[in-house]
C-alpha positions in Angstrom: 19.1 8.7 20.0 22.3 7.0 21.0 22.6 6.1 24.7 25.5 4.9 26.7 25.3 2.7 29.8 23.4 4.5 32.5 25.5 3.1 35.3 22.4 2.1 37.3 23.3 -0.7 39.7 26.3 -1.6 37.5 29.5 -2.9 39.1 28.0 -3.3 42.5 29.1 -6.9 43.1 32.2 -6.7 40.9 34.3 -4.8 43.5 33.4 -7.1 46.4 34.0 -10.3 44.3 37.5 -9.2 43.3 38.4 -8.3 46.8 37.1 -11.6 48.1 39.1 -13.6 45.5 42.3 -11.7 46.2 41.8 -12.1 50.0 41.3 -15.9 49.4 44.5 -16.1 47.4 46.4 -14.3 50.0 45.0 -16.5 52.7 45.9 -19.7 50.8 49.4 -18.4 50.1 49.9 -17.4 53.7 48.5 -20.8 54.8 50.8 -22.7 52.6 53.8 -20.7 53.8 52.7 -21.3 57.4 52.4 -25.1 56.8 55.8 -25.2 55.2 57.4 -23.4 58.1 55.6 -25.7 60.6 56.8 -28.7 58.7 60.5 -27.5 58.6 60.3 -26.8 62.4 59.0 -30.3 63.0 61.7 -31.8 60.9 64.3 -29.8 62.9 62.8 -31.0 66.1 62.7 -34.6 64.8 66.3 -34.4 63.7 67.5 -33.6 67.3 66.0 -36.3 69.6 65.7 -35.5 73.3 68.5 -36.7 75.6 68.0 -39.9 77.5 70.2 -39.2 80.4 72.0 -36.1 82.0 75.2 -37.2 80.3 73.7 -36.9 76.9 72.4 -33.4 77.7 74.6 -30.7 76.3 76.3 -28.1 78.6 75.0 -24.6 79.2 77.7 -23.0 77.1 76.9 -25.2 74.2 73.2 -24.5 74.6 73.9 -20.7 74.7 76.0 -20.9 71.6 73.5 -23.0 69.7 70.8 -20.5 70.9 72.8 -17.6 69.5 73.3 -19.3 66.2 69.6 -20.1 66.1 68.8 -16.5 66.7 71.1 -15.4 64.1 69.7 -17.8 61.6 66.1 -16.7 62.5 67.2 -13.0 62.0 68.6 -13.9 58.6 65.5 -15.8 57.7 63.3 -12.9 58.9 65.3 -10.4 56.8 65.1 -12.7 53.9 61.3 -12.9 54.3 61.1 -9.1 54.6 63.1 -8.8 51.4 60.7 -11.2 49.7 57.7 -9.2 50.9 59.3 -6.0 49.6 59.9 -7.7 46.3 56.2 -8.8 46.3 55.1 -5.3 47.1 57.0 -3.7 44.3 54.8 -2.7 41.4 55.4 -1.8 37.8 56.7 1.7 37.2 53.5 2.8 35.4 51.2 1.7 38.2 53.5 3.2 40.8 53.5 6.6 39.1 49.8 6.5 38.7 49.3 5.6 42.4 51.6 8.5 43.5 49.6 10.9 41.3 46.3 9.6 42.5 47.3 9.8 46.2 47.7 13.6 46.0 43.9 14.1 46.1 43.6 12.1 49.3 46.2 14.1 51.2 45.0 16.6 53.8 46.4 19.6 55.6 50.0 20.7 55.1 50.8 17.4 53.3 48.5 18.4 50.5 50.2 21.8 50.2 53.6 20.1 50.1 52.3 17.7 47.4 51.1 20.8 45.4 54.5 22.4 45.3 55.0 23.7 48.9 57.3 22.5 51.5 58.5 18.9 51.3 57.6 18.0 54.9 55.4 19.4 57.6 57.3 21.7 59.9 56.1 21.2 63.5 58.2 22.6 66.2 57.9 20.3 69.2 60.5 20.1 71.9 59.7 16.7 73.4 61.1 13.7 71.6 58.1 11.7 72.5 55.8 14.3 70.8 58.2 14.4 67.8 57.8 10.6 67.4 54.1 11.0 67.6 54.0 13.7 64.9 56.2 11.6 62.7 54.0 8.5 63.2 50.9 10.4 62.4 52.4 11.9 59.3 53.5 8.4 58.2 50.0 7.0 58.8 48.4 9.8 56.7 50.8 9.2 53.9 50.1 5.4 54.0 46.4 6.0 54.1 46.6 8.2 51.0 48.6 5.6 49.1 46.2 2.8 50.2 43.2 4.9 49.1 44.8 5.5 45.7 45.7 1.9 45.3 42.1 0.8 46.1 40.9 2.9 43.1 42.2 0.1 40.9 39.3 -2.0 42.1 36.7 0.7 41.2 36.4 0.0 37.6 32.8 1.2 37.1 32.1 4.5 35.4 29.0 6.6 35.2 27.2 6.7 31.9 25.4 9.8 30.5 22.9 10.5 27.7 24.5 11.5 24.4 22.5 13.0 21.5 23.4 12.6 17.8 23.1 15.3 15.2 20.4 17.9 16.0 18.9 15.9 18.9 19.0 17.3 22.4 19.1 15.3 25.6 16.5 17.6 27.3 13.9 16.5 24.7 14.1 12.9 25.7 11.2 11.9 27.8 11.0 9.3 30.5 8.8 7.1 28.3 11.4 7.0 25.6 14.1 6.4 28.2 12.2 3.4 29.7 12.0 1.7 26.4 15.8 1.6 26.2 16.5 0.6 29.8 16.6 -2.8 31.5 13.7 -4.0 33.5 15.2 -3.2 36.9 16.1 0.3 35.9 12.9 1.0 34.2 10.9 0.0 37.3 12.5 2.9 39.2 10.4 5.3 37.1 7.3 5.5 39.3 4.4 7.9 40.2 2.7 7.5 43.5 -0.6 9.4 43.5 -1.6 10.8 46.9 -4.1 13.5 46.3 -5.6 13.9 49.8 -2.8 14.9 52.1 -0.4 16.9 49.9 1.9 18.7 49.3 4.5 16.3 50.4 8.2 16.4 51.5 10.6 13.4 51.2 14.0 12.2 52.3 16.3 9.3 51.5 18.6 7.4 53.8 22.4 7.7 53.4 22.6 4.5 51.5 19.6 5.4 49.3 17.6 2.3 50.1 14.7 3.7 52.2 12.3 6.5 51.5 10.4 8.8 54.0 7.5 10.9 53.0 5.4 13.4 54.9 2.2 15.1 53.8 1.3 18.6 54.8 -1.9 17.4 56.4 -0.3 14.8 58.7 0.3 11.7 56.5 3.6 9.8 57.3 5.0 6.7 55.6 8.3 4.9 55.3 9.2 2.3 52.7 11.9 0.2 51.0 11.3 1.8 47.6 13.6 -0.5 45.7 11.5 -3.6 46.7 8.2 -1.6 46.9 7.7 -2.7 50.5 5.8 -0.5 52.9 7.3 -0.4 56.4 5.0 1.8 58.4 2.2 4.3 57.7 0.6 6.7 60.2 -1.5 9.9 60.4 -0.5 12.3 63.2 -3.6 14.5 62.7 -1.4 17.6 62.7 0.5 19.8 60.3 3.7 18.3 59.0 6.2 20.8 57.6 9.3 18.6 57.1 10.7 15.1 57.6 14.3 13.8 58.0 15.9 10.4 58.6 18.4 10.1 61.5 21.5 7.9 61.3 19.7 5.0 59.6 16.2 3.8 58.8 15.4 2.8 62.4 14.5 6.4 63.5 13.2 9.5 61.8 12.3 13.0 62.8 9.2 15.0 61.9 8.6 18.8 62.1 5.0 19.1 63.2 2.9 22.1 64.1 4.2 22.9 67.6 7.2 20.7 68.3 9.6 18.2 66.6 9.0 14.5 67.2 11.1 11.4 66.7 9.5 8.1 65.6 10.9 4.6 65.2 10.6 2.2 62.2 7.2 1.0 63.4 5.7 4.4 63.6 5.7 4.6 67.4 6.5 8.0 69.0 9.8 7.9 70.8 10.5 11.5 71.8 8.9 14.9 71.8 11.5 17.7 71.4 9.9 20.7 73.1 13.0 22.9 72.5 12.2 22.8 68.8 9.2 25.1 68.8 7.2 25.5 65.5 9.9 24.0 63.3 9.8 24.5 59.6 13.0 22.7 58.4 15.1 19.8 59.8 18.7 18.6 59.2 20.7 15.8 60.7 24.5 15.8 61.2 25.3 12.1 60.8 28.9 12.2 62.2 27.9 14.2 65.2 24.4 12.8 65.9 22.9 16.3 66.1 19.5 17.1 64.9 19.2 20.8 63.8 16.0 22.6 63.3 14.9 26.2 62.5 11.3 27.5 63.0 8.9 30.3 62.7 10.6 32.0 65.7 13.8 32.1 63.8 15.8 30.1 66.4 18.3 27.5 65.3 18.5 24.6 67.8 20.9 21.6 67.9 19.8 18.5 69.8 22.1 15.6 70.6 20.0 12.5 69.9 22.3 10.2 71.8 22.2 12.1 75.1 19.1 14.2 74.7 20.9 17.4 75.5 20.7 20.7 73.6 24.1 21.2 72.0 23.5 24.8 70.9 20.8 27.4 70.4 21.1 30.6 68.3 18.8 33.4 67.3 20.0 35.0 64.0 17.6 37.9 64.3 16.2 37.8 60.8 12.7 36.7 61.5 11.0 33.4 60.5 13.3 31.0 58.5 12.2 28.3 56.1 15.5 27.2 54.6 18.1 25.0 56.2 20.8 22.9 54.6 23.7 20.9 56.1 27.1 21.0 54.5 28.2 17.3 54.0 31.9 18.3 54.1 32.2 20.2 57.4 28.7 19.8 59.0 28.2 23.6 59.0 24.5 24.6 58.9 23.4 27.1 56.2 20.3 29.2 56.8 18.5 31.2 54.2 16.6 34.3 55.5 13.9 36.6 54.2 16.2 39.5 53.5 18.3 37.5 51.0 21.2 36.6 53.3 22.6 33.2 54.0 24.3 32.6 57.4 26.7 29.8 58.3 26.4 28.4 61.9 28.3 26.1 64.3 26.7 24.9 67.6 29.6 26.3 69.7 29.8 29.8 68.2 27.4 32.5 69.2 27.9 34.5 66.1 27.6 33.2 62.5 30.8 31.9 60.9 30.0 33.8 57.7 27.3 35.9 56.3 26.5 36.2 52.5 24.1 38.4 50.7 22.9 36.1 48.0 19.6 37.5 46.6 17.5 40.7 46.5 14.5 38.8 47.8 13.8 36.0 50.3 15.9 32.8 49.9 13.8 29.9 48.8 16.2 26.9 48.7 19.8 25.9 49.2 22.0 22.9 48.1 25.6 22.1 48.7 27.7 19.6 46.7 29.5 16.6 48.2 32.9 18.2 48.4 31.6 21.3 50.2 33.0 23.6 47.5 29.9 24.9 45.7 26.5 26.1 46.9 23.4 26.6 44.9 20.8 29.1 46.1 17.5 30.2 44.7 15.4 33.3 45.6 12.2 35.0 44.9 14.0 37.2 42.4 13.9 34.2 40.0 17.6 33.6 40.0 19.5 30.3 40.6 23.0 31.3 41.6 26.1 29.1 42.1 28.6 30.2 44.8 32.1 29.2 45.7 32.1 28.7 49.5 35.9 28.9 49.7 35.9 32.5 48.6 32.2 33.4 49.2 31.8 34.7 45.7 29.2 34.2 43.0 30.4 32.2 40.0 27.4 32.4 37.7 23.6 32.2 37.7 20.7 30.6 35.8 17.2 31.9 35.1 14.1 29.8 35.8 10.6 30.4 34.6 9.4 30.6 38.3 11.4 30.9 41.5 12.8 27.5 42.3 11.2 26.0 45.4 13.8 23.2 45.9 17.3 22.5 44.6 19.7 19.6 45.0 23.1 18.4 43.8 23.9 14.8 43.1 27.1 12.8 44.0 28.3 13.3 40.4 27.7 17.1 40.4 24.4 17.3 38.5 22.2 20.2 39.6 18.4 19.8 39.8 15.8 22.5 40.5 12.0 22.3 40.9 10.2 25.4 39.8 6.4 25.2 39.5 5.4 22.0 37.5 8.9 21.8 35.9 11.9 19.8 37.1 15.2 20.8 35.3 18.5 19.1 35.6 21.9 20.7 34.5 25.1 18.8 33.8 28.5 20.2 34.7 26.8 23.4 35.8 28.8 24.1 39.0 32.4 25.0 37.9 31.4 26.6 34.6 28.2 27.9 33.2 26.1 25.9 30.7 23.7 27.2 28.1 21.2 24.4 28.0 19.8 21.9 30.5 20.6 18.2 30.6 17.1 16.9 31.2 13.6 18.2 31.7 10.5 16.8 33.2 6.9 18.1 33.5 4.5 17.3 36.3 1.1 18.4 34.8 -1.4 20.4 36.9 0.7 20.3 40.1 3.6 22.1 41.8 6.8 20.5 42.9 7.6 21.1 46.6 10.8 19.2 47.1 13.3 17.0 45.4 16.3 14.7 46.3 18.8 12.7 44.3 19.0 9.0 45.4 22.5 8.2 46.7 24.4 5.6 44.6 21.7 5.4 42.0 20.7 7.3 38.8 17.3 8.3 40.2 15.8 11.7 41.1 12.8 11.7 43.5 10.6 14.7 43.9 7.4 15.5 45.9 4.5 17.6 44.6 1.0 18.5 45.5 -0.4 15.2 44.1 2.1 12.7 45.7 5.6 11.4 45.0 7.3 10.7 41.7 10.8 9.5 40.6 12.6 9.7 37.3 15.8 8.2 35.9 18.7 10.7 35.4 21.6 8.8 33.8 25.0 9.7 35.4 23.7 11.3 38.6 24.6 8.5 41.0 28.0 7.3 42.1 28.5 3.8 40.7 31.3 2.8 43.2 30.3 3.0 46.9 32.2 2.5 50.1 30.5 -0.3 52.2 32.1 1.1 55.4 30.4 4.4 54.9 27.1 3.5 53.3 26.1 0.1 51.9 22.9 -0.1 49.8 22.9 -3.9 50.2 23.6 -4.2 53.9 21.9 -6.9 56.0 20.4 -6.5 59.5 23.6 -7.7 61.1 25.7 -5.2 59.1 23.4 -2.4 60.0 23.7 -3.1 63.7 27.5 -3.3 63.5 27.6 -0.1 61.5 25.4 1.7 64.1 27.7 0.7 66.9 30.8 1.8 64.9 29.1 5.2 64.2 28.5 5.7 67.9 32.1 4.9 68.7 33.3 7.3 66.1 30.9 10.1 67.1 32.5 13.5 66.8 32.0 16.3 69.4 30.2 19.5 68.5 33.4 21.5 68.9 34.8 20.0 65.8 32.3 21.7 63.5 34.3 24.5 61.8 34.7 25.9 58.3 38.0 24.1 57.9 37.7 20.6 59.4 41.4 19.9 58.8 42.3 21.8 61.9 41.7 18.6 63.9 45.0 17.0 64.9 47.2 20.0 64.4 49.6 20.9 67.2 50.2 24.4 68.6 53.9 24.6 69.6 53.4 27.7 71.8 53.2 27.4 75.5 50.2 28.5 77.5 51.9 31.7 78.6 52.8 32.5 74.9 49.2 31.9 73.8 47.9 34.2 76.6 50.4 36.9 75.6 49.5 36.6 71.9 45.8 36.9 72.8 46.4 40.1 74.8 48.3 41.5 71.9 45.5 40.7 69.5 42.9 42.3 71.7 45.0 45.4 72.2 45.5 45.8 68.4 41.7 45.3 67.8 40.9 47.9 70.4 43.4 50.4 68.8 41.9 49.8 65.4 38.3 50.2 66.6 39.2 53.4 68.5 40.9 54.9 65.4 37.9 54.0 63.3 35.6 55.9 65.7 33.7 53.0 67.2 34.2 54.2 70.8 33.3 57.9 70.5 29.9 57.4 72.2 31.6 56.0 75.3 33.7 59.1 75.8 30.6 61.3 76.5 30.5 61.4 80.3 28.0 64.2 81.2 24.9 62.7 79.9 21.8 64.7 80.3 18.2 64.4 79.0 18.1 64.7 75.3 21.9 64.7 74.8 22.2 61.0 73.9 19.6 60.5 71.2 20.4 58.9 67.9 20.6 62.2 66.0 22.8 63.7 68.7 25.2 60.7 68.6 25.3 60.8 64.8 26.0 64.6 64.9 28.8 64.2 67.5 30.4 61.4 65.5 30.3 63.4 62.3 31.4 66.7 63.8 34.2 65.4 66.1 37.1 66.4 63.7 35.2 68.8 61.4 35.5 72.6 62.0 33.2 74.8 59.7 32.1 78.4 59.9 28.8 77.6 61.7 30.6 75.6 64.4 33.1 78.4 65.0 30.3 81.0 65.3 28.6 78.7 67.9 31.7 78.4 69.9 32.2 82.2 69.9 28.6 82.8 71.1 29.1 80.2 73.8 32.3 81.9 75.1 30.6 85.3 75.0 27.7 84.0 77.1 30.0 82.4 79.6 31.9 85.8 80.0 28.6 87.7 80.5 27.5 85.2 83.2 30.8 85.7 85.0 30.5 89.5 84.8 27.1 89.4 86.3 28.3 87.6 89.4 28.9 89.9 92.5 32.6 90.2 93.4 33.3 89.5 97.1 35.6 92.2 98.7 38.7 91.1 100.6 37.4 92.1 104.0 34.4 89.8 103.6 36.6 86.8 103.0 38.0 84.6 105.8 36.5 83.3 109.0 34.3 86.4 109.7 32.7 86.4 106.2 29.4 84.9 107.5 28.8 87.9 109.8 29.0 90.3 106.8 26.4 88.1 105.0 24.0 88.3 108.0 24.5 92.1 108.2 23.6 92.5 104.6 20.4 90.5 105.1 19.4 92.7 108.1 20.0 95.9 106.2 17.7 94.7 103.5 
């Protein structure tokens, strides 16, 4: 067995150290230039002593000329400094080309299409010059941000390492015991097995930076810990059924789906809130950028709760019965629900109807997982299939077979797919874009059944819960070795956590921004309000015409409704027989016309003399004669 570097915790301090050294050099260089400029100014001031009397003081015209000359000299010096800065900013041709090529993947919206061979510039028709300047400024800022992001990749020198087998060896035959013998002490200590036989099966969740672990037993056991240090933070027993657990924005608060309602606890285990709108919840999901807690329960209702204001941001009833599967798309914050009829629906808090509906399995959906880029989705069902979907086109790419229906699936930051089916945990490498014929790693939990699994962010560790407790294994290459400290910092201090929390609250996004395409934010609509209203009317008219031509409004045209005329069978028959003329229908029409003629013939004809104003006297005379 030949193994590469696992990339576990490697290069964490390298990035920050280089940045710190460079920032120090820039600061010293700037300080030296500043001291030099101050010294030259002091020499200029010392060379021109102040006048002793009014006669020695120069005239106004002379002062104005000297001021103009000084301004001109300052402008020349400033232009010279700008030229020096541009010369300093110039980079070698190879690096410049590499940065331009790398900046394409950071571009968003129309700029990305232009970089891919579309138009050179974004075409935005804006009449006002002020708005045109704003659009140009925003475009320039996006381009600069893409270039800066590509330039910062030069500091990300760490790469993820994978297992490689030699000859006839296979990576999925390598056990954790063999792997621990070839790892360093810190990495080998992450292979752990926490036995909790009394209150299982368990569910687990990791924070966004992967530092803290939250576990919840089915029989009411809750615990939070710093699993890297092995330090227990709080441990309580709620004496009630616990179906799911979820961290909120950081390790200070967490939510628990209990028997009747959802509850929020703080880091000490004290109950903070009771969310009575979330009745009988089964799954929880947190939208970090919107501060929304989403839950779905046995009643089938999807509820969004704003944890900052305490208000309900949205409530939907899909109508497919109890739901046990909920997953949040990390790219656009769209909630995916898996239902008992094999369908998966996509929801936003401000839309009454689902954004999309997919038929994924022939049986109930068991688990869902979405990759980091929001492109691929993995779904498992009771039909024993693990399918990979492209969310952009809503089409199935390929599928894998498992020995048992997978109860939980997850996708790591590097694109590794893990599934828990029965006592087995299977990991596939590069299994999203193209099918693979053999797994990457396997692990067996004897005499137990895995109930949930999660990849640890920014680490090569996979944690999974089962009926006997919590376990974690090392999966080389699953974690992202280079992290962004502004988004999630695994080594943050208490002060950094507080500052990051304030920044997240300031950058909170409204619920209206949750869409399938998040790049629509910031786009301008050049149409006026009257033009938008006119286009909306045209669209509604065209939809009505299409629906009418398709026969969707046939039932509304039936006006004389009597008892028994508007049943389901009658409506279906009218819809089918509207434009169809067969022999039976013609015979029925002839019989109906014949009956109408006979009824008219039976009626008594009124003579002419009985008509008019004196007709009622003839009617009374006929009654007397009888």
